[in-house]
C-alpha positions in Angstrom: -9.7 -79.6 72.9 -12.3 -78.1 70.2 -12.7 -79.2 66.7 -13.6 -76.0 64.3 -15.9 -77.1 61.5 -14.5 -75.3 58.5 -16.5 -74.7 55.2 -15.4 -75.4 51.9 -13.0 -73.0 50.1 -12.1 -73.7 46.3 -9.4 -71.7 44.3 -7.7 -72.2 41.0 -4.6 -70.5 39.6 -3.5 -69.9 36.1 -1.3 -67.8 33.9 -2.2 -65.4 31.3 1.2 -64.1 29.8 3.3 -63.2 32.7 0.5 -62.5 35.2 -0.9 -64.8 37.5 -4.7 -65.2 38.1 -6.6 -66.6 40.6 -10.3 -67.4 40.8 -11.6 -67.9 44.6 -15.2 -69.7 45.2 -16.1 -69.7 49.0 -19.2 -69.6 50.9 -20.7 -66.5 52.3 -24.1 -67.2 54.0 -26.9 -69.9 54.4 -29.6 -68.2 52.5 -32.3 -70.9 52.9 -32.2 -74.1 55.0 -28.9 -76.2 54.0 -28.7 -74.1 50.9 -25.7 -71.7 50.7 -24.8 -68.6 48.7 -21.2 -68.7 47.5 -19.2 -65.8 46.2 -16.5 -65.9 43.6 -13.9 -63.8 43.2 -11.5 -63.2 40.3 -8.0 -61.3 40.7 -5.0 -60.7 38.4 -1.8 -60.2 40.2 1.9 -60.8 40.5 2.2 -63.1 43.6 0.2 -65.4 45.4 0.6 -63.3 48.5 -0.7 -60.2 46.9 -3.7 -61.9 45.4 -4.7 -63.5 49.1 -4.3 -60.0 50.7 -6.9 -58.6 48.3 -9.4 -61.4 48.4 -9.1 -61.0 52.3 -9.8 -57.1 52.1 -6.2 -56.5 54.1 -5.3 -52.7 53.9 -1.6 -53.0 52.7 0.1 -52.0 49.7 0.0 -55.2 48.2 -3.7 -55.5 48.1 -4.2 -51.8 47.0 -2.0 -52.3 43.8 -4.6 -55.1 42.8 -7.5 -53.0 43.3 -6.1 -50.2 41.2 -6.2 -52.3 38.0 -9.0 -54.7 37.0 -6.8 -57.1 34.5 -3.1 -55.8 35.2 -2.0 -55.3 31.7 -3.3 -58.4 29.9 -6.9 -56.7 29.5 -9.9 -58.9 28.2 -8.0 -62.2 27.8 -7.7 -62.6 31.7 -11.4 -61.9 31.9 -12.3 -64.7 29.3 -10.3 -67.1 31.0 -11.3 -66.5 34.5 -15.1 -66.6 33.5 -14.2 -70.0 31.9 -12.7 -71.0 35.2 -15.8 -69.9 37.1 -18.1 -71.7 34.9 -16.0 -75.0 35.5 -15.7 -74.5 39.3 -19.4 -73.6 39.5 -20.5 -77.5 39.6 -18.6 -78.0 43.2 -22.0 -76.4 44.3 -24.7 -78.5 45.8 -28.2 -78.3 44.0 -29.8 -75.5 45.0 -26.9 -73.5 45.9 -26.4 -70.0 44.6 -23.0 -68.7 43.2 -22.8 -64.5 43.0 -20.1 -63.0 40.9 -19.7 -59.2 41.9 -18.1 -56.3 40.5 -15.6 -55.0 43.1 -12.8 -53.8 41.0 -11.3 -50.6 41.2 -13.7 -49.6 38.2 -16.8 -51.7 38.8 -18.6 -50.1 36.0 -16.1 -51.3 33.3 -15.9 -55.0 35.0 -19.8 -55.0 35.0 -19.8 -54.2 31.3 -17.2 -56.8 30.7 -19.0 -59.6 32.4 -22.1 -58.7 30.9 -20.7 -59.8 27.5 -21.2 -63.4 28.5 -24.6 -62.9 29.5 -26.0 -63.8 26.1 -24.5 -67.1 25.8 -25.3 -67.8 29.4 -29.1 -66.4 30.1 -29.7 -68.5 33.0 -27.3 -66.1 35.2 -29.6 -63.4 37.1 -28.5 -59.9 36.8 -28.6 -57.6 40.0 -28.6 -54.2 38.1 -28.4 -52.5 41.5 -25.6 -54.2 43.4 -23.9 -54.8 39.9 -23.5 -58.7 40.5 -24.5 -61.7 38.6 -26.2 -64.8 40.4 -26.3 -68.4 39.2 -28.6 -70.9 40.7 -27.5 -74.7 40.6 -30.6 -76.8 39.1 -32.9 -77.6 40.1 -34.0 -74.3 41.5 -35.5 -74.5 45.2 -38.9 -73.3 43.6 -39.1 -76.4 41.6 -41.7 -79.0 43.1 -39.3 -81.7 42.1 -37.8 -81.6 45.5 -41.0 -82.7 47.1 -41.3 -86.1 45.3 -37.7 -86.8 44.7 -34.0 -87.1 46.3 -32.1 -85.1 44.2 -28.3 -85.9 43.1 -26.1 -83.5 41.5 -23.9 -84.3 38.7 -21.4 -82.5 36.5 -23.0 -82.4 33.0 -20.7 -83.6 30.0 -19.9 -79.9 28.8 -19.5 -78.0 32.1 -19.0 -74.8 30.1 -22.6 -74.8 28.7 -25.5 -72.8 30.2 -28.0 -74.5 31.8 -31.1 -72.8 30.0 -34.2 -75.1 28.7 -33.7 -78.5 28.7 -30.0 -78.5 29.4 -31.6 -77.8 32.9 -31.9 -81.6 33.4 -28.2 -82.4 32.4 -27.2 -81.3 35.8 -28.9 -83.4 38.5 -30.6 -87.0 38.6 -33.4 -87.7 40.6 -34.9 -90.9 42.5 -38.1 -91.2 44.1 -38.4 -90.6 47.6 -40.6 -93.7 48.0 -38.1 -96.5 47.3 -41.0 -99.1 46.5 -41.8 -97.1 43.7 -40.1 -98.0 40.4 -40.3 -95.6 37.3 -39.0 -95.5 33.9 -37.1 -92.7 32.7 -39.9 -91.4 30.6 -42.3 -91.7 33.7 -39.6 -89.9 35.9 -39.5 -86.9 33.2 -43.3 -86.7 32.8 -43.5 -86.5 36.5 -40.9 -83.7 36.8 -42.6 -81.9 33.6 -45.9 -81.9 35.7 -44.7 -79.8 38.2 
């Protein structure tokens, strides 16, 4: 008997008016050693089966009906609630992982324009104009040299909907020195991290 290792898959459902909405987050590939790229999907439909068929790219009538309409008949209210759910769910990622929100609806230009509205409030999201996608990297970024001297533990900030720009960047992780014999105060730790 063999045991199959299953990667984590997260989803949440909510209603907007009479329509059922679902946000999916799943790992798609390992883009660096021990760091994963996750994909977020958002769909508005009438049944759970219809939304799952769309997410699994099934070629049936249920999935095609979802592809034709980006938000059903509820408009921007569904997109706004969906983005709020993505902001809350992004904290399941490990530090250094990447979350991708791509525009793959029946009208990708319209979807890209709708998602772009939130970029001024969340400037830490990196826009890929060529692929019409938004990427968010869970702090600390892999390029930060904080990884060399410290062990990183990811935490969920007090406000999970807030952006991670500027000093809010440090609210989403805690560090401990790799050298366990070294004891530093919080001020010394912050000074060390800001030197890099």
